[in-house]
C-alpha positions, 0 to 999 in steps of 0.5 A: 862386400867381401869375397874370399877365394882360395888359390894354390900356395905356389901361385900366391907369390905370382899374385903378389908379384915382386915387391907387391907390384902385381897386387898393387897394380890390380888394386889400382886398376880395379879400385878394390882392396885385395888382402892375401893370407899366405898361411891359409892360401886365401885372397880377400877381395873387399869392395868397400868403396861406394861408386865402384862398378859392381861388375868390376868385383866380378872381373877382379875375382876372375883375374885372381882366379885366373892367376891362381889357375896358372895364367900370368898376371898380364894374360889374366888382366885381359879379363878386365876387358868386357870382351874377355871371359874365363872358362875353367874345365876340371879333368876330374869331370872327364876321367875321375880322380885317378892321378894316372888318368889325369896325367894322361889327359894332361899330356894329350892336351899339351901334346908333343912339345906343346903342339896341341895346346899351341894349335888350339891357341893359334886357331882360336886366339884364346890363351890356355893354362894347364895347372894341376887338374884344370885347364883355364881358357881366356878369350872372347865369347865367340872364340872361347866356345870353340876352344872349350869344345876343342879341349872337351873333345881332347879330354873326351878322347877324340883323335887329335886330327879330328880336333885339328880339323874341327878347329880349322873348320871353325876358323874358316866359318869365322872368317866367312862370317866376318867377310859376309858381315862387311859386304 
C-alpha cells in the first residue's frame, strides 16, 4: 500500500535531514520505505513489507504531516507513541482566506514575544507549531483537547485573559482528578 502526502517545499529539507539522516531514522523506526519527490513536494510512504503493524503506517503519516506543518523531527517523532496525537487547525476556517485576517489571528495566537503560545504549551503540556495558515498541536489525548479549545478560543476572538483563565482551570481540574485517582 502506498500513500502520498504533499508538504511545503521549504519543509522537504527538514524531512530529509542532513545527509538523509532524518528520513533514514524514520524508515528504520517504522520499517516503512519513504520516497521524497522534491520537484512535486510529494512524499510517498510505501508499506510493502508483510508483518508491519498497519497502525505504524498511520503514525508515520502523522509524523510526516507534522514535519510538513512546522514541527521539528524530534517533536514530530513523539507521534510514534500510542499516547500522542496530532491535531491541525486551519485559520481559513475561522477568518476566511484574507491574508490580513490570517496574519492578525496568527499574531494573536503567538502573542507578544511568544507569550500566548508559550502559556498554552506550558499549561497543557502540548507542543504547538504555527506554519502558514495552520496551527499544529501534538500532545496526549487529555491535554490536546484543552490546547485545541484554547487555540479555538483565540482564533474565535476571545480575550487572552479568558483563555489563560480557562487553561488554569483545566490544569487545576486535571491535577484534582489525578489526586483523586490515587486516593
